[in-house]
N, C-alpha and C positions, 0 to 999 in steps of 0.2 A: 865110318857113319860120322855124318856133320853135325854140328851140333844144333838142336831143336831151338828153333825162334822162341824169345820169348814169349810168355802168355799175353803182354800186353801188345806185342808186335803179331801176334796171329790175330787176336780181337781187331787191331784195326785194320790190319790186311780184310778180315772177313767183312767188317764195316764199310770199308772201301765199295768190296765186290758186290756186296748188297746194293751201295748205292748206284752203284753203277746199272745195275740190275731195273733195279726203279726208274731211272732215270729214262732209260731205253724205253722199259714197258708203257710210261708215261707218253713218251713222244709216239709210240707207235699205235697209243689208242687215240691221241689227238691227231694223228694223221689218218684214221679211218673215220672219226667223227668228221673231220674236215671235208674228206671225200664224200661222204654220207651226204650232207650238207648241200656241196657243190656241185655232186656229180651223179648221184642216186646211188641204190644200194647196189647196183650191177656195176658198179666201181672199186667194189671190196674185193679183190682179187688177192691173194696173199703176193704175186708178184708186184703189184703196183704198189700195195703199202710197203713191202719191202725197198721198193727202189725210192721212195718217196720217204721212208724212213731211214735210210742208210744201213741198211743191214742186210743179210741172206734171209732167203724164204726157210731155212730150215731155222733160224732164230723163231720165227713168227710160230713155226711148228711146234718147237720147243717149249716157247711159253704158251701158247693157246692151246694145243692140240690140232685144232681144227678152225674152218670158219664159224661153226658153231660155238665151238669156243671163245673164239675172239668176238662173237655178238655179245655172248654173255657177259664177257669181262667188260666191255663199252657200258653194257646195262647197269652193271654193280658199280662202275665207274663214275656211273652219272650221279646214283646214288650216294655213293661216298662224297661227291663234290658238294651236293644239297647239304650233306651232314655236316661238312666241314663248316661252311656258309654258318647255318644254322647254329653251330657251336662258337663261333666266332662272334655272335651278338652279344656285346658284354651285360652280363647279369644285372638284372635290377632287383633291390631287396621286393618290392612290391610283386608277387607274382604274376597277377594283371596285368602291368603294366610290361612285364617282362614276356607274357603271352602276347600282348598284341604288337610287340616289337617283332616278333618273329614272323611274323606274316608278311610284311614287305622283303625282309631277307628272304624269305625263300621263294618270291616272285622273281626278286634280283636274281636268285642263283640258278631259277627255271631258265629266264628268256636269255641270260650270258650263256648259255652252252646249248646252242639251239641243235647241233648234232646228236648231241647224248640225249636231250630230251624226246628228240623226235623217235628215237631208238624205245624209251623208256616208256611213252604214254600215246605214241602215234602208229607204232607198227611198221617204221620205217624200213624194215628188213622183211619183206613177205616170207612168211613160212617159219619165223624167228618166234618160239615161244619159250620165255624163261623158264628155267625148273624150280621145281618147289622151293628149292634151299635157295635159289637166287630171289625168290619173291619174300621168304623170310628174311635174309638180308638186307633187301630192299626196304622192307617197312621196317626193320630195327634202325634203319638210317634216321628214320623220324622219331626216335625214341625220345628225343628231347623234349618233343609236344606232350608227351603220354607225362613226363616227369613232370613240368612246368603246368601242365592241367590239374594232376594232382594236387600239388601245391595250392592251387587256386580253390579247390572243392576243399582241402584241409582247414583254409582261412576263412571258408566262407563264401567267396564270392561268386562260386558255381555249385550247382546242383549235386548232390551225392549221387554219384553212379561211377559206372567203369569209365577211368578217362581215356579208355582208348574208342570209348564211343565216343566221345567228343571229338577227339582228335581227328578220326578217320571222317566224321561229318564235317569237319572243319577243312580236311584235305579235299574231299569232294568239291565241296564249293570255292575252294583256291582253283582245283584243276580245271571245274568249267569254266571259270572265268579265263584263266591262263590259255584253253584251248580256243575259246574264242579271240582274245585278244591277238594271237599267234595268226590267225586265221585271217586277221585284218578287220574283224567287226568291230571291236573295239580299238580306242585311239588310246588309252592311257590306262592310269591304275584305277580309276574313279569306281569302275563296277567292281572290280578285282576288292578295293576296300570297303565296299558296300555290302558285299554277298559274305565275306568275309568275317565282318563286325557283326551283320545280321545272324550269322550262325551261332557265334558265340553269345549273343543275345537271348538265345531260344533255350540256353542254360544256365542264366544267370539266377543266382539263388534271390529270393524275394529280399525284398529290402534293398537290392542292388541296380 
C-alpha cells in the first residue's frame, strides 16, 4: 500500500477540483445565458451548450440533471449575481444612505445580465416554472434589503413595520421601471430613481 497523501495535500487537491468544477459550471451557465439572449430559448440544447462550453453532453447532465435543471440553475445564478452586487456596495454608517445606495446597484446588476434577467423576470424559457425552493432562495438573495431596512426602522427613519413589507414594495417598484427600461420605453435611470425614491418615502417616519 502506498503512503497516504498528507491531509494538507488532499485538501489542496480537493479545493482545486472544486475550483475547476465551479469554473466549468459558471462557464456553461454563461454560455446558456448568452444563447438565450442571442438565439432564443430554442437554442438551449444540451448538445449546443456542450459544444460552445467545451465539454461533453454527459458533463451537463451530471451537473444539471436535465434541461429543466439547467433552467433552474440559470434562475438561481442570476439572483446570486444580484446578491453579490448588492453585498459589494460599500457599507454606510447611516442606514438610510446605505439603503439609497442599494437601488442603483440593483439596477446595474439587472441590466448587466440580460440573459439571466430575461429568465428571472420575463419567462424567457416557455414552460419553465421555478420550484418553490428556487423561489425561496431567490428571495433570500435580497435579504440585504431586509437587513438595511430593519436598521432604518430601528433608527427611526422608517415607520415600524415588517422590513420585508417595505423591501417587497421597493422591489416591485424597481422591477416595474426596469421592465419598461428594458423594453425601450424609458431611456435612462430617471424614472427608476423616481419610483424607488417615492416608494421609500411612503414609509418615512414622521419628522423625516
